C-alpha positions as CSV (number, residue, x, y, z in Angstrom):
1,X,-18.9,23.5,60.1
2,X,-16.7,26.5,60.1
3,X,-16.7,27.7,56.5
4,X,-14.6,30.9,57.1
5,X,-11.4,29.1,56.0
6,X,-13.0,27.2,53.1
7,X,-13.6,28.1,49.5
8,X,-17.1,27.8,48.3
9,X,-17.6,26.1,45.0
10,X,-20.1,27.9,42.9
11,X,-22.2,26.8,40.0
12,X,-21.4,28.3,36.6
13,X,-24.0,30.0,34.5
14,X,-24.8,28.7,31.0
15,X,-22.9,31.6,29.5
16,X,-19.9,31.0,31.7
17,X,-20.0,27.2,30.8
18,X,-20.2,28.0,27.1
19,X,-17.3,30.4,27.3
20,X,-15.1,27.8,29.0
21,X,-16.2,25.2,26.3
22,X,-15.2,27.6,23.6
23,X,-11.8,28.2,25.3
24,X,-11.3,24.4,25.6
25,X,-11.9,24.1,21.8
26,X,-9.3,26.8,21.3
27,X,-6.8,24.9,23.5
28,X,-7.6,21.7,21.6
29,X,-6.8,23.5,18.3
30,X,-3.6,25.0,19.7
31,X,-2.5,21.5,20.9
32,X,-3.2,20.0,17.5
33,X,-1.3,22.8,15.7
34,X,1.6,22.4,18.2
35,X,1.8,18.6,17.6
36,X,1.7,19.1,13.8
37,X,4.4,21.7,14.0
38,X,6.7,19.6,16.2
39,X,6.1,16.5,13.9
40,X,7.1,18.6,10.9
41,X,10.2,19.8,12.6
42,X,11.1,16.3,13.8
43,X,10.7,14.8,10.4
44,X,12.8,17.6,8.8
45,X,15.6,17.2,11.4
46,X,15.6,13.4,11.1
47,X,16.0,13.6,7.3
48,X,18.8,16.1,7.5
49,X,20.5,13.8,10.0
50,X,20.0,10.7,7.9
51,X,21.4,12.5,4.8
52,X,24.7,12.9,6.6
53,X,25.2,9.2,5.9
54,X,25.1,9.9,2.2
55,X,27.3,11.8,-0.2
56,X,24.4,13.7,-1.8
57,X,25.2,17.2,-0.7
58,X,23.4,19.6,1.6
59,X,19.6,19.3,2.2
60,X,18.0,22.5,1.1
61,X,14.3,21.6,1.2
62,X,12.1,18.8,2.5
63,X,8.5,18.2,1.4
64,X,6.2,15.5,2.8
65,X,4.4,13.6,0.1
66,X,0.8,12.7,1.1
67,X,-1.2,9.7,0.0
68,X,0.5,6.8,1.7
69,X,-1.1,4.9,4.6
70,X,1.8,2.8,6.0
71,X,5.2,4.5,5.4
72,X,5.9,8.2,5.3
73,X,7.3,9.7,2.1
74,X,9.3,12.8,1.4
75,X,10.6,14.6,-1.6
76,X,13.9,16.5,-0.9
77,X,16.2,18.9,-2.7
78,X,19.9,18.8,-2.1
79,X,22.8,20.9,-3.4
80,X,26.1,19.5,-4.3
81,X,28.9,21.3,-6.1
82,X,26.5,24.0,-7.2
83,X,24.0,21.6,-8.6
84,X,20.5,21.0,-7.3
85,X,19.3,17.4,-7.1
86,X,16.0,15.7,-6.2
87,X,15.5,12.5,-4.2
88,X,12.7,10.5,-2.6
89,X,13.1,9.5,1.0
90,X,11.0,6.9,2.8
91,X,10.6,6.6,6.6
92,X,9.5,3.1,7.1
93,X,6.5,2.1,9.3
94,X,7.2,1.3,12.9
95,X,7.8,-2.4,13.4
96,X,9.1,-3.2,9.9
97,X,11.6,-6.1,9.9
98,X,15.1,-5.1,8.8
99,X,15.3,-8.3,6.7
100,X,12.2,-7.2,4.7
101,X,13.9,-3.9,3.8
102,X,17.0,-5.8,2.6
103,X,14.8,-8.1,0.6
104,X,13.0,-5.2,-1.0
105,X,16.2,-3.4,-2.0
106,X,18.0,-6.5,-3.3
107,X,14.9,-7.2,-5.6
108,X,14.9,-3.6,-6.8
109,X,18.6,-3.8,-7.6
110,X,18.2,-7.1,-9.4
111,X,15.2,-5.8,-11.4
112,X,17.1,-2.7,-12.5
113,X,20.1,-4.7,-13.5
114,X,17.9,-7.0,-15.6
115,X,16.1,-4.4,-17.6
116,X,13.5,-2.7,-15.5
117,X,14.8,0.8,-16.1
118,X,11.7,2.8,-14.9
119,X,11.9,1.7,-11.3
120,X,13.2,4.1,-8.6
121,X,16.6,2.9,-7.8
122,X,18.0,2.7,-4.2
123,X,20.8,5.2,-3.3
124,X,23.6,3.8,-1.2
125,X,25.1,5.5,1.8
126,X,28.8,6.3,2.1
127,X,29.3,2.9,3.7
128,X,27.4,1.1,0.9
129,X,24.2,0.4,2.9
130,X,20.8,0.7,1.2
131,X,19.2,2.1,4.3
132,X,19.9,4.0,7.5
133,X,18.9,2.8,11.0
134,X,18.2,5.3,13.8
135,X,16.5,5.2,17.2
136,X,13.4,7.2,18.1
137,X,12.2,7.8,21.7
138,X,13.4,8.7,25.1
139,X,13.8,7.3,28.6
140,X,14.2,3.7,27.6
141,X,11.2,3.7,25.3
142,X,13.3,3.7,22.1
143,X,12.4,2.0,18.9
144,X,14.4,1.3,15.8
145,X,13.3,3.3,12.7
146,X,14.6,2.9,9.2
147,X,15.1,5.4,6.3
148,X,16.0,4.8,2.6
149,X,16.7,7.2,-0.2
150,X,15.6,6.6,-3.8
151,X,16.0,8.2,-7.1
152,X,13.2,10.7,-7.8
153,X,11.2,9.5,-10.8
154,X,10.1,11.9,-13.5
155,X,6.5,11.9,-14.7
156,X,3.2,13.0,-13.2
157,X,1.2,11.7,-10.2
158,X,-2.2,11.5,-11.8
159,X,-4.1,9.0,-9.7
160,X,-4.4,7.3,-6.3
161,X,-5.3,3.8,-5.4
162,X,-9.0,4.8,-5.0
163,X,-9.1,6.9,-8.2
164,X,-7.9,4.5,-10.8
165,X,-9.2,6.5,-13.7
166,X,-6.5,5.4,-16.2
167,X,-7.1,5.8,-19.9
168,X,-7.0,2.7,-22.1
169,X,-3.5,3.7,-23.2
170,X,-2.3,4.0,-19.6
171,X,-4.0,0.8,-18.6
172,X,-2.2,-1.1,-21.4
173,X,1.1,0.6,-20.5
174,X,0.7,-0.3,-16.8
175,X,0.2,-3.9,-17.7
176,X,3.3,-3.8,-19.8
177,X,5.2,-2.4,-16.9
178,X,4.0,-5.2,-14.6
179,X,5.0,-7.8,-17.2
180,X,8.4,-6.2,-17.5
181,X,8.9,-6.3,-13.8
182,X,7.9,-10.0,-13.6
183,X,10.2,-10.8,-16.5
184,X,13.2,-8.8,-15.1
185,X,12.8,-10.3,-11.6
186,X,11.9,-13.8,-12.6
187,X,15.3,-15.4,-11.6
188,X,15.9,-13.2,-8.5
189,X,17.5,-15.2,-5.6
190,X,16.3,-13.8,-2.3
191,X,19.1,-15.5,-0.5
192,X,16.8,-16.8,2.2
193,X,15.1,-13.5,2.8
194,X,11.4,-13.0,2.6
195,X,8.5,-10.9,3.8
196,X,7.0,-12.0,7.1
197,X,3.6,-12.2,5.5
198,X,2.8,-15.7,4.1
199,X,2.1,-16.4,0.4
200,X,-1.5,-15.8,-0.5
201,X,-2.8,-19.4,-0.3
202,X,-1.1,-19.8,3.1
203,X,-2.3,-16.4,4.2
204,X,-6.0,-16.9,3.6
205,X,-6.5,-19.7,6.2
206,X,-5.1,-17.5,8.9
207,X,-7.9,-14.9,8.5
208,X,-10.8,-16.8,10.1
209,X,-9.7,-16.6,13.7
210,X,-8.3,-13.1,13.3
211,X,-11.6,-11.7,11.8
212,X,-13.8,-13.4,14.4
213,X,-11.6,-11.9,17.1
214,X,-12.0,-8.4,15.7
215,X,-15.7,-8.8,15.5
216,X,-15.9,-9.5,19.2
217,X,-14.2,-6.2,20.1
218,X,-16.3,-4.1,22.5
219,X,-16.6,-1.0,20.4
220,X,-19.6,1.0,19.1
221,X,-18.7,2.5,15.7
222,X,-20.4,2.5,12.3
223,X,-17.4,0.7,10.8
224,X,-17.6,-2.1,13.4
225,X,-21.3,-2.5,12.9
226,X,-20.9,-2.7,9.1
227,X,-18.0,-5.1,9.4
228,X,-19.9,-7.4,11.7
229,X,-22.9,-7.4,9.3
230,X,-20.6,-8.6,6.5
231,X,-18.4,-11.0,8.5
232,X,-20.3,-14.2,7.6
233,X,-20.1,-13.4,3.8
234,X,-16.4,-12.5,4.1
235,X,-15.6,-15.8,5.9
236,X,-17.5,-17.8,3.3
237,X,-15.6,-16.1,0.5
238,X,-12.3,-16.8,2.1
239,X,-13.2,-20.5,2.0
240,X,-14.3,-20.3,-1.7
241,X,-11.1,-18.5,-2.6
242,X,-8.8,-21.4,-1.8
243,X,-7.0,-23.1,-4.7
244,X,-6.2,-26.8,-4.1
245,X,-2.5,-27.3,-3.2
246,X,-2.0,-29.8,-6.1
247,X,-3.0,-27.0,-8.5
248,X,-0.9,-24.3,-6.7
249,X,2.1,-26.6,-7.0
250,X,1.9,-26.3,-10.8
251,X,1.6,-22.5,-11.0
252,X,4.6,-20.3,-11.5
253,X,6.0,-18.2,-8.6
254,X,7.7,-14.9,-9.3
255,X,8.7,-11.8,-7.3
256,X,5.4,-9.9,-6.8
257,X,5.0,-6.1,-6.3
258,X,1.9,-6.8,-4.2
259,X,0.8,-3.2,-4.3
260,X,0.6,-2.4,-8.0
261,X,-2.0,0.3,-8.1
262,X,-2.5,3.5,-10.0
263,X,-1.0,5.7,-7.3
264,X,2.3,3.8,-7.4
265,X,2.9,4.7,-11.0
266,X,4.2,7.8,-12.8
267,X,2.7,9.0,-16.1
268,X,3.6,11.0,-19.2
269,X,2.0,11.2,-22.6
270,X,-0.6,8.4,-22.0
271,X,2.1,6.0,-20.8
272,X,3.5,4.8,-17.5
273,X,7.0,6.0,-17.1
274,X,7.8,5.1,-13.4
275,X,7.1,2.4,-10.9
276,X,7.8,2.7,-7.1
277,X,6.8,1.5,-3.6
278,X,8.1,-2.1,-3.5
279,X,7.8,-2.4,0.3
280,X,5.0,-4.9,0.0
281,X,6.9,-7.1,-2.4
282,X,7.3,-10.8,-1.9
283,X,7.7,-14.1,-3.7
284,X,4.3,-15.4,-4.5
285,X,2.1,-16.8,-7.3
286,X,2.4,-14.7,-10.4
287,X,-1.3,-14.9,-10.9
288,X,-1.9,-13.3,-7.5
289,X,0.1,-10.2,-8.5
290,X,-1.8,-9.9,-11.8
291,X,-5.2,-10.3,-10.2
292,X,-4.3,-7.8,-7.4
293,X,-3.4,-5.3,-10.2
294,X,-6.7,-6.0,-11.9
295,X,-8.6,-5.4,-8.6
296,X,-6.7,-2.1,-8.1
297,X,-6.6,-0.7,-11.6
298,X,-9.8,-2.1,-13.3
299,X,-12.5,-1.8,-10.6
300,X,-14.9,1.2,-10.5
301,X,-15.2,3.6,-7.6
302,X,-17.9,5.6,-9.4
303,X,-21.2,6.0,-7.6
304,X,-23.7,3.3,-8.7
305,X,-20.9,1.3,-10.4
306,X,-18.7,1.2,-7.2
307,X,-17.3,-2.3,-6.8
308,X,-17.9,-3.4,-10.4
309,X,-14.9,-5.0,-12.1
310,X,-14.7,-3.3,-15.5
311,X,-14.1,-6.3,-17.8
312,X,-13.3,-4.2,-20.8
313,X,-10.4,-2.7,-18.9
314,X,-9.4,-6.1,-17.6
315,X,-9.3,-7.3,-21.2
316,X,-7.0,-4.4,-22.2
317,X,-4.8,-5.1,-19.2
318,X,-4.5,-8.8,-19.7
319,X,-3.9,-8.7,-23.4
320,X,-1.2,-6.1,-23.0
321,X,0.4,-8.2,-20.2
322,X,0.5,-11.3,-22.4
323,X,1.7,-9.3,-25.4
324,X,4.6,-7.7,-23.5
325,X,5.8,-11.1,-22.2
326,X,5.7,-12.5,-25.8
327,X,7.7,-9.5,-26.9
328,X,10.3,-10.0,-24.2
329,X,10.7,-13.7,-24.8
330,X,11.6,-14.6,-21.2
331,X,9.0,-15.4,-18.7
332,X,6.0,-17.2,-20.3
333,X,2.7,-15.4,-20.5
334,X,-0.2,-16.5,-18.2
335,X,-0.7,-20.1,-19.1
336,X,-3.9,-22.2,-19.5
337,X,-3.9,-23.4,-15.8
338,X,-3.5,-19.8,-14.5
339,X,-6.3,-18.5,-16.7
340,X,-8.5,-21.4,-15.7
341,X,-8.2,-20.3,-12.0
342,X,-8.5,-16.5,-12.8
343,X,-12.0,-16.1,-11.2
344,X,-10.9,-17.8,-8.0
345,X,-7.7,-15.8,-7.7
346,X,-9.6,-12.6,-8.4
347,X,-11.7,-13.4,-5.3
348,X,-8.6,-14.2,-3.3
349,X,-6.8,-10.9,-4.4
350,X,-9.9,-8.9,-3.3
351,X,-9.9,-10.7,0.1
352,X,-6.3,-9.5,0.4
353,X,-7.6,-5.9,0.0
354,X,-10.4,-6.5,2.4
355,X,-7.8,-7.6,4.9
356,X,-6.0,-4.2,4.5
357,X,-9.2,-2.3,5.0
358,X,-10.0,-4.1,8.2
359,X,-6.6,-4.3,9.8
360,X,-5.8,-0.7,9.0
361,X,-9.0,0.5,10.6
362,X,-8.7,-1.5,13.8
363,X,-5.0,-0.7,14.2
364,X,-5.4,2.9,13.4
365,X,-5.7,6.0,15.6
366,X,-7.7,9.2,14.9
367,X,-9.0,7.8,11.6
368,X,-11.7,9.2,9.4
369,X,-14.2,6.5,10.0
370,X,-16.3,7.3,6.9
371,X,-13.2,7.0,4.7
372,X,-12.5,3.4,5.9
373,X,-16.2,2.5,5.6
374,X,-16.0,3.6,2.0
375,X,-12.9,1.4,1.4
376,X,-14.5,-1.7,3.0
377,X,-17.8,-1.1,1.2
378,X,-16.0,-0.9,-2.1
379,X,-14.2,-4.2,-1.6
380,X,-17.3,-5.9,-0.2
381,X,-19.2,-4.8,-3.4
382,X,-16.3,-6.1,-5.5
383,X,-16.4,-9.4,-3.6
384,X,-20.1,-9.8,-4.4
385,X,-19.5,-8.7,-8.0
386,X,-16.8,-11.2,-8.6
387,X,-18.8,-14.1,-7.1
388,X,-21.8,-13.2,-9.2
389,X,-19.8,-12.8,-12.4
390,X,-17.3,-15.7,-12.3
391,X,-18.6,-17.1,-15.6
392,X,-17.8,-13.8,-17.3
393,X,-14.3,-13.6,-15.7
394,X,-13.7,-17.2,-16.9
395,X,-14.7,-16.3,-20.4
396,X,-12.3,-13.4,-20.3
397,X,-9.5,-15.8,-19.4
398,X,-10.5,-18.1,-22.3
399,X,-10.4,-15.2,-24.8
400,X,-6.7,-14.5,-24.3
């Protein structure tokens, strides 16, 4: 072999290898920073472009609001005729159905018109639309994306969905807000529109096959191992959470927020002064929305109590909910049949949250695995707690 015209490949020393490894780490960080910078610039430019469809003045500043897991949210300042204004902008998740956005906005409009004055109203474009549709992507790989602009609510952001540390006063006020929403929206006509997701009692039977399929994924992560270890218990609880159809047929349906947690509320002086994020809303059993709110707002995330349903808080919430509806004199308070099935619906509402934990993890990219393990562990503990304390939950219902 004539090697005179060849290049000899040499081994690298340990020090040389380490130097290249360090340089690769630097390149990785540079790439991450570059991606984040370009994402920031793209979002800013998209919002400025979208606001051209509105008569809201010139965009002067854009701030991304962190905390959401599905849509992206922004607070913006505009200037019009020498006056500065604030608005909330949502960039909807990829794949959202246009009809779902229309449903959400019609329901918000109806609720505001019928007395729910603390909800973030939808701002119309110059053409009267409640949202803006754009395309994102290049070379034939384009996808539709949707934006909407809302009123910016006053009040403080004190909590998130996994830090529901509301005071007793805030808990009672939150319950009153949920009751006010149910009352304001009770006669809403969706005009044939709806969320793609089925109603809760139609939704639960779809989960068995989906969950078994996820368990069979060929992945080796701590979350996947934990999920598989709890799968049997989850599937058993899904079956136990079914309410017979003849009972369901007698229960009231109402527009439901379906995401009524502490992070979707604004606070001031120990009261809730704002309600937002209706993108999960749908027509469903009223009891489901109440139980989902209890699971969100009245369960502990604190150390050894993580996953406990705080019945004293539940009592405050439910009594305030009932009292507000009596005061409003429209929609009836939770009736005897609903209260009888309170324990079962609590279990069903928590399964709904487990479903989010699971699907968000398996559909996600570059997630913090330990964060999602913590979410699933919380709801598994809550699932077990509800099952072991159904008698106490039933007594709570009887006490109202």
